[in-house]
C-alpha positions as CSV (number, residue, x, y, z in Angstrom):
1,M,-75.3,-17.2,18.0
2,D,-78.6,-18.4,18.1
3,H,-79.8,-20.8,15.7
4,T,-83.2,-19.6,15.1
5,T,-83.2,-15.9,16.1
6,R,-79.4,-16.2,14.6
7,A,-79.0,-13.2,17.0
8,V,-75.3,-13.1,18.4
9,L,-74.9,-13.3,21.9
10,A,-71.3,-13.4,22.8
11,Q,-68.2,-12.4,20.9
12,R,-64.8,-11.8,21.7
13,Q,-61.5,-11.0,19.5
14,V,-59.2,-13.7,18.9
15,A,-55.8,-14.1,17.6
16,G,-56.4,-16.0,15.0
17,A,-57.5,-20.0,15.1
18,P,-54.8,-20.7,18.2
19,G,-56.5,-18.7,19.8
20,E,-59.9,-19.8,19.5
21,V,-59.5,-22.6,22.0
22,P,-58.3,-21.1,25.2
23,A,-61.1,-18.3,24.5
24,F,-64.1,-20.8,24.5
25,A,-65.3,-21.8,28.2
26,P,-64.3,-17.4,29.0
27,L,-66.9,-16.3,25.5
28,L,-69.7,-18.6,27.3
29,E,-69.0,-17.9,30.9
30,G,-71.4,-15.4,31.3
31,L,-74.0,-17.0,29.4
32,D,-76.8,-19.2,30.7
33,L,-76.7,-22.4,29.3
34,A,-78.5,-24.5,31.4
35,G,-80.4,-26.9,29.4
36,A,-79.4,-25.7,26.0
37,V,-77.2,-27.5,23.5
38,V,-74.5,-25.5,22.2
39,T,-72.5,-26.5,18.8
40,A,-69.1,-25.9,17.8
41,D,-66.3,-26.6,15.2
42,A,-64.2,-29.3,15.1
43,L,-62.1,-27.3,17.0
44,Q,-63.3,-27.0,20.0
45,T,-63.6,-30.6,20.3
46,H,-61.9,-31.0,23.6
47,P,-62.6,-33.0,26.6
48,Q,-61.9,-29.6,28.6
49,A,-64.8,-27.9,26.4
50,A,-66.9,-31.2,27.0
51,E,-66.3,-30.7,30.7
52,F,-67.1,-27.3,30.8
53,L,-70.0,-27.5,29.0
54,V,-72.1,-30.1,31.1
55,D,-70.5,-30.1,34.2
56,S,-70.3,-26.1,34.8
57,K,-72.7,-24.9,32.4
58,Q,-75.6,-27.8,32.8
59,A,-75.6,-27.7,28.9
60,H,-75.3,-29.9,26.6
61,Y,-73.0,-30.3,23.3
62,L,-72.9,-31.4,19.9
63,L,-69.5,-31.0,18.4
64,C,-68.2,-32.0,15.0
65,V,-65.3,-34.4,15.0
66,K,-62.8,-34.1,12.4
67,A,-58.7,-34.8,12.2
68,N,-57.3,-32.5,14.9
69,Q,-58.6,-35.4,16.9
70,P,-57.6,-38.4,15.1
71,T,-58.0,-41.2,18.3
72,L,-61.6,-40.0,18.2
73,L,-62.6,-39.8,14.6
74,D,-60.8,-43.2,14.1
75,R,-63.0,-44.9,16.9
76,C,-65.9,-42.5,15.5
77,A,-65.1,-44.2,12.2
78,R,-64.9,-47.5,13.0
79,L,-68.1,-48.0,15.0
80,P,-70.5,-50.3,13.1
81,W,-72.1,-48.1,11.0
82,H,-73.1,-50.7,7.9
83,R,-75.7,-52.5,10.3
84,V,-77.2,-48.8,11.4
85,P,-80.0,-48.4,9.1
86,V,-80.7,-44.6,8.1
87,L,-82.7,-42.9,10.6
88,D,-83.0,-39.2,8.9
89,R,-83.2,-38.5,5.1
90,T,-83.5,-35.0,3.7
91,C,-82.9,-33.5,0.1
92,D,-82.2,-29.9,-0.4
93,R,-82.2,-28.0,-3.9
94,G,-80.5,-24.7,-4.5
95,H,-78.1,-22.5,-5.5
96,G,-77.2,-25.0,-8.9
97,R,-76.9,-27.9,-6.8
98,V,-78.7,-30.8,-5.1
99,E,-77.6,-32.0,-1.7
100,L,-78.6,-35.5,-0.2
101,R,-78.3,-36.2,3.2
102,T,-78.5,-39.2,5.6
103,L,-78.2,-39.3,9.5
104,K,-77.2,-42.1,11.1
105,A,-77.0,-42.5,15.2
106,V,-75.3,-44.8,17.6
107,T,-75.7,-44.7,21.3
108,V,-72.1,-45.1,23.3
109,H,-70.6,-45.3,26.4
110,H,-66.7,-45.9,26.3
111,V,-65.7,-44.0,23.1
112,G,-63.1,-41.8,25.5
113,F,-64.5,-38.5,25.3
114,P,-66.6,-36.9,28.8
115,H,-70.5,-37.3,28.8
116,A,-70.5,-38.8,25.3
117,A,-73.8,-40.4,24.9
118,Q,-74.4,-40.9,21.0
119,V,-72.2,-40.5,17.8
120,V,-73.2,-39.3,14.6
121,Q,-72.4,-40.0,10.9
122,V,-73.7,-37.8,8.4
123,T,-73.8,-38.4,4.6
124,R,-73.4,-35.0,2.4
125,K,-73.9,-35.9,-1.2
126,T,-73.6,-32.9,-3.7
127,R,-74.2,-32.9,-7.6
128,E,-74.2,-29.9,-9.7
129,L,-77.3,-29.2,-11.8
130,R,-75.1,-29.6,-15.1
131,T,-73.7,-32.7,-13.8
132,R,-74.4,-36.0,-13.3
133,R,-71.1,-36.4,-10.5
134,W,-72.0,-36.9,-7.3
135,R,-69.6,-35.6,-4.6
136,T,-70.0,-37.7,-1.1
137,V,-68.5,-36.5,2.2
138,T,-68.6,-38.4,5.5
139,I,-69.0,-36.0,8.9
140,Y,-69.0,-37.3,12.4
141,A,-70.2,-35.8,15.3
142,I,-70.3,-36.5,19.2
143,T,-73.1,-35.4,21.6
144,S,-74.3,-35.7,25.1
145,L,-77.6,-35.8,24.3
146,T,-79.1,-39.3,24.7
147,F,-81.8,-40.4,22.0
148,A,-84.7,-40.5,24.5
149,Q,-83.3,-36.7,24.4
150,A,-82.5,-36.2,20.9
151,S,-84.3,-38.0,18.0
152,P,-82.1,-38.5,14.8
153,A,-84.4,-35.6,13.0
154,R,-83.6,-33.6,16.2
155,L,-79.9,-34.2,15.7
156,A,-80.3,-33.3,12.2
157,D,-81.8,-30.0,12.4
158,L,-79.6,-28.7,15.2
159,L,-76.5,-29.7,13.0
160,R,-78.5,-28.2,10.0
161,G,-78.7,-25.0,12.2
162,H,-74.7,-24.8,12.9
163,W,-74.0,-24.6,9.7
164,R,-76.1,-22.4,8.6
165,S,-75.1,-20.4,11.5
166,R,-71.4,-20.6,10.6
167,T,-72.6,-19.4,6.9
168,A,-74.1,-16.1,8.4
169,C,-70.9,-15.5,10.3
170,T,-68.5,-16.1,7.8
171,T,-67.5,-13.8,4.9
172,P,-66.8,-15.2,1.6
173,A,-62.8,-15.2,1.2
174,T,-63.0,-15.2,-2.9
175,P,-61.2,-11.8,-3.8
176,P,-63.1,-10.0,-6.7
177,S,-61.9,-11.8,-10.4
178,P,-59.6,-8.6,-11.6
179,R,-61.2,-9.3,-15.0
180,R,-64.4,-8.2,-13.9
181,L,-63.3,-5.1,-12.2
182,P,-61.1,-3.4,-14.4
183,G,-61.9,0.0,-13.0
184,P,-63.2,1.4,-10.1
185,H,-66.6,2.4,-11.3
186,R,-67.2,-1.5,-11.4
187,R,-67.2,-1.2,-7.7
188,R,-71.1,-1.1,-6.9
189,P,-72.8,-1.0,-3.5
190,P,-75.3,-3.7,-3.0
191,R,-78.5,-2.8,-4.4
192,H,-80.4,-4.3,-1.2
193,G,-78.6,-1.4,0.8
194,L,-77.5,-4.0,3.8
195,P,-73.9,-4.3,4.1
196,A,-73.1,-7.9,3.2
197,Q,-72.0,-9.5,6.4
198,P,-75.0,-7.9,9.5
199,R,-77.4,-8.2,6.6
200,H,-77.9,-11.9,7.6
201,R,-78.4,-11.4,10.9
202,V,-80.9,-8.2,10.8
203,L,-83.3,-9.9,8.2
204,C,-83.2,-13.1,10.5
205,R,-84.1,-11.1,13.5
206,A,-88.0,-12.2,13.5
207,G,-87.2,-15.7,12.6
208,P,-86.5,-18.0,9.8
209,V,-87.0,-16.3,6.3
210,N,-86.3,-16.7,2.6
211,L,-83.2,-14.3,2.5
212,A,-83.6,-14.4,-1.6
213,A,-86.9,-13.1,-1.0
214,A,-85.8,-10.7,1.6
215,L,-83.0,-9.1,-0.2
216,R,-85.2,-8.9,-3.2
217,H,-87.9,-7.1,-1.3
218,H,-85.2,-4.5,0.0
219,A,-83.8,-4.0,-3.0
220,R,-87.4,-2.8,-4.5
221,D,-87.5,0.1,-2.2
222,P,-84.9,2.5,-0.5
223,A,-86.4,3.2,2.6
224,R,-87.3,-0.4,3.3
225,P,-83.6,-1.4,4.5
226,L,-83.8,1.8,6.7
227,A,-86.7,0.6,8.1
228,T,-85.2,-2.8,8.8
229,L,-82.7,-1.3,10.8
230,G,-84.9,1.1,12.6
231,I,-84.2,4.1,11.3
232,S,-86.5,7.0,10.5
233,L,-86.3,9.4,7.8
234,G,-88.5,12.0,9.5
């Protein structure tokens, strides 16, 4: 998915999470990625994926590092972060909570991962507006981009774009509460007239938009969702 337009560039059906790793290279094989930055979840953080992107596709990568690569995660966590200043700081407020994000980045040469140039540490602190308790999560990522190629602000934008793309592609798994849905008469379609999953991609075709405002705009006139989808009643 393109971070800016939210357009789906390629997709492939796989048999669950175990099938995603071997499908990574075939999925991207037909795309022209020269000079592009490819972001991916920790599931794809493997040396083979990094070598494929840099050597075969002449692209750069920004990959999350988690417990599926314990040695790499340990090396990232053991870097002297206490000596590294915060290079980017953002604050967002919405959906009933406040989120503070800080980013640090260090240049690396021998971290044991192909073409690695920088390791990134993102600290996310969130607090519900009705409470005073903060929840802190530290996330690591690794990239082939050098400091000269990507500033800390650019890395922060790439990571935010990746997380937003994941949100747009992910269908919430929370089942409806049986107390709120006692009968079929309670199962109403969305008021805005667009299906829950594709609407993110449709509304973002023209570029970044305020999704809540766009949904309200479409809810006011039944003809607007059809016009957005390019469907004419005449």
